[in-house]
N, C-alpha and C positions, 0 to 999 in steps of 0.2 A: 034109552040109550046113555052111557056113561060118556062124560066127555073128559078127554085127556089134557092136561095143561091149562095154562091161564095166561090170558094177554091182556097187558096194561095198556093204558092210553099212550099214544106217541108223544114223546119229550124231545124236541128238536135239539135241546141243549145237552141230552145225554147219548143220543144216536141219531144215526142218518135214517133218512126214509128209506131206501133201500134194504138197509139192514131190518128195519121194521117189517118190511114185506117179505124178506126172507124168513123171519120168524113166523109171520102169518102163515106162509106157504108151509112150513113145517108142521103148524097148527092144524092146517087142513089135512096134511098127510097122514098125521096122529089119528085123527077123527074122521078118516075114510071120506073126505069131502073132494072129490076127484075134479079136475078142470074139464068139464064137458057140459053139454047145454043142459042136462038135468038140473045141474048144480050151480049154475051161472047166478041165479038171483040169491041162493043160499050165500055163496062167497061174498056177493056185493054186500048183502046184509050184515054179514058178519064184520066187514071191514068196517061200515058205517057205524056199527054199533060198539066197536072196541077201540076206533081212532081216538075218541074222546071229544068234547064239547067244543075245543078251540080248533080241532083240526076239522071237524065237520061244518062250523061255522064259516072257515076258510073256503072249504069246498062249495059250500052255498054261495059264497060271494062269488068265487069265479065260475060258477055256471049259471049264475042268475041272468035271465028269468026262470031258466030250466031247474029241475030240482035233480038232487043226487041220484034219487031212486031211479030217475030214467035213464040213467048211465050205465054202460057197462063197466064191470069190475075192472078189466085191463084199462079203460079209458080213465077210470078214477085213479088208478095208480100212476099212470103216467101224467096225468094233470098235477098232481102232489109232488111227483118227481121233479118235473120242471120249474115246479115253485121252490121246493125245500133245497133242490140240488140241482141248479142250473148247469148247462153243459160248460165245464170249465175250458179255458184257454190251453191249448197244449203247450205253449211257449212258457205260460206262468207255471204251470204244473212241473215241466222239466227243469225249470229253474229252481224250484224248490226242492225237486229231488237232486239236483247236481249241487246243492249248498249245504244239504243236509249231511250232518257228521255225527259221528258217534258221540254222545254225552258222556263227561265224568260219572262213573257209577252205574252205566247202562250196559247190560248184557249184551253180548254178541246176538242173541237170539231175538232181545227185544228189538235191536237196532235193524237186523233183517226183517223183522215183521213190518216195522214202520216203512222200511224201503219199498216192500211189497206192497203195500197199500197205497203208497203214493204212485206207485206205477200204473194204477188201475187208468189214469186219464192221461197218461204219456204217450201213448200210442207207439210203444217201441217195436209191436209185432215181433218179428222173428230174432230181433237183436235183443228181446229182454233178457236172455240169460247173460250174455255178455254185459248188458248194461249194469246188471245187478252184480256181477263179477267184479267189474272195474270200480264200481261205486264202494264195495265192500273194502277194496284194496285202499284205495284212496282215503276214505273217511272212517276207517277202523280206529284211528286215534291211538294207536299202540303200536310202539317199535317193534317189538318182538314178532307181533302177529305180522305187521307189513313187511317185515324184512324176509320173514318165512315165505311170505305168498310170492313177493317179488323173485326169488330164487325158483320158483316153479317155471314150468314151460308154458308157453302160450295157448297150449291145447287144454288147460286146466280148465274144468267147467265151474260153474257156480256152485252147484253141490258140494264139488270136492273142496273149493275154497272155503265154503261154509264149514264143512266138517274139520277142517284143518285149523280154521280160528277158532271153532269150539273147543277143540281139543286142546289148543295153546292156553287158552283162558281158563280153561278147568285145571291144567297142571299148573299154572300159576297160582291160582287159588289154594290146590292143594300143597304147594310150597310155602306159601305163607302160613298155612295153617300148622304146617311142621316147623318151621322157624318160630312161631308164636310159642308152641309147646316148649321149644329148646330153649328159649328166652325164659319161660317161668321156671324151668328145671336149674338153669345157671342160676336165677335168683334165689333159689333155694338153696343150692349147694356152693354159692359164691365162697371162696376162700378169704379168710380176714386179711385187710390190706395192711401193708406196713405203716407204721406209724412215722410220719415225717415232722420235720421241725418246721413251725410256722414262721414265716419269713414277712417281715413289714416292710412295706414300700411307700414312698413318698409320692403317690400317685394319687389321683382322684377316684380312679375305679378299681384299683387293686384289693381284690378280694378273694377269698376262698370260697368255692361252693361245691357241691356234690350234685351231678347231673347224670341222667340216664345214658348208658353207651348205647349208641344205635347198632352197635354189632353183636353184642353179647347180653344187652338188657341189664347190666349190672352198673352201680353207680360209682363214679370214679371221681376223686378230688381234683378240681381244676382251678387254677388261677388266673383271675380275670384281670387283665392288665391293659391300661390305654397308653401306648407308645406316645401318641400324639401330644398328650398332656403331661408325659413324665418329667418331673422336676430334676433336671440334670445338674443345676447349680442353684445355689442361694443368689436370687438376683437382686437382694437388698444388698448383701454384701459385695456382688460383683460391682454394682453401680457405685457403691461408695468407695470402693477400691480405684475405680477409672476417676473419679473426682479427685481424690486425694493425690493420685499419682499425676493427674494435670497440675495441681497447685505446685507439687515438687518440681515438675518440669518447668512452670513458670517462675519459681524462686530460683532454680538453676540457671535459666536464661538470664534472669534479672543480675544474678551474681556475675555472670561472664561480661555482660555489657558494663556493669560499672568497673568491673577489672580492667578492661580495655581503655575505658573512658579515664581511669586513674593513670595508666601507663602511658597513654598516649596524649591525652587532654590536658590533665594537671600533673605533671611527673612530680611535682614537689608534695602535694598534700592530697588527700583522698577525700571524696565526696562525703560530707557530714563525717568525717574521720574515720579511723579504724573501726570504730563501733558500727559503723553500717555495714562493713564488709561481713563483720561476724554475725550481724541480725541475719543478712541474705541467706547465708550458709547455714547457719542452724535452723532457719524455717525449713529449707529445703530437705534438710537431714531428716527433721521431724516428719515431715509430710512423707518422705521416702521410709522411713521406719513404720510409720502407720499403714502404708500401702503393703508393705511386707508382711505385716501382721494379718491385714484383712484377706491377702491373698492365701496364706497359710489356713485361715479359718475358713475361706470358701472352699479349699482344697479338700479338708478332712470331714468338713460337715456335709458336703453334697456331692462333688466330683467324685472322690474316691469311694463314696458311701452308696452308689447307686448302680443297679442293673441295667442296662440299656438294652437287653436283647427283648425280642418279643414274646410272647405267651408260648407260642410254639416252641421256640428255642430255650425258653427258661425250664418248660417241662422236659426237655430233652437234655438238660443237665448244663446247659451254657450259663456261664457267668462272667461277670466283669468287676464285682465288687471288690475292692481292695487290689485292685491291679493296676490302677493308674499311678503315674509318676510326675513330679514337678518338671515343666519344660523349661527351655532357654529363657523365657520371658521372666521366671523368676528368679534365675540367677543375674540377669541384667539389673533387676532392682537390687539385689545384693551388692552388685558392682558399683550402683549408684551411689549407695550407703558408704561404701569404701571410699568413693572418690570424694565425696564431701567430707569425710572424716579427714583425709589427707589435706585438703584444702585448709581446713580449719588448724590443723597442726602447723601448715606453712606459715598460717596468719601468725600463730603464735611465737613460732621460731623467728619471724620476721620483726615483731616487735620487741623481742628480747634483745636482737642484736643491732636494734637502732639505738644510735647515739645521738644526745643532745649536742647542739654546737657550742663550742667554748670561746670566751670572747678575752682580749687583753686589756689593759687599762690605758694605754697609749694608743692602740688601734681601733678604728671604727668596727663596729659589728657588720659582719657580710654574711649573708645566707648562704648555706652550703648548695652548690649544684649538685643534683643527684636524682636518681629514680628510685621511687619506693618499692622494693621487692618484697615478696613472701612467697 
């Protein structure tokens, strides 16, 4: 008599014992070995022959001192079922069921099959259909499918929900395929881009690059700009300008102090002579002129030569280059230069109109009382 099919040894790492017994029952049915008294010994003998040496050794150890051949087929099956797959805790199995969500890349069909497999030891009874439906809605991990199922009535069954989810998944896949083909067509027939003038920026990460568009698939020229590190001004010139202005202010204050001292402290003579007032005013004037020069250099080399917009605004056509203007602080420096020039001019006039005292031969010399003016 010909034998249909072939049974391998049981491997606990690749299948469960109850699945192996199901395959064994199919083998019995294919080879016409019914479950009756006349074939009990034959069924037992086939099980012990094909289960493998490891399983046979385990059966012998569990039955010792009895022999496996002295037990019925159903007893051997139940014995190994309790050994390989002991009755699990319902709470544990339900916890696994409740926390099982659809994984990225997992199809709806595979996810539902896994849920059905996990339900075997959950003992949901008549609520099995509702539990599968609710878990499919909660754990589907897809906004479109979940939104569609939540819009359905409460009377929707699990099979209906499963069918809707599969249809949406299939439609999404077809849509992605169509969009992929459209992108390939756009890549082939993309019109030439208009040539644009390259613009250099004084930033650390400003550079042009070509990236693939997520909408049409074509490559567009983009400008990468880092606003946080954008060099809005030349800080070396700016710091130098602040230092020189501070020196000019110091010389100016020194000039004012000596002026009031000469007017009210020693009205007849100046401290260190007129030469001292010239020195203080000229030093203040030179520092102010240098500050004005640095101010102009900072403005035209950095402030007025920089775009301060973000990458998005710049690509939209916004510009700030060559649109800045000198403000009141610059004109205050110009006014300070004028004040120091006027001060020096007054000193010159004062010295020109100053007359030396004259003395007669008979009269003793007497100094003139007066106040030095300039």
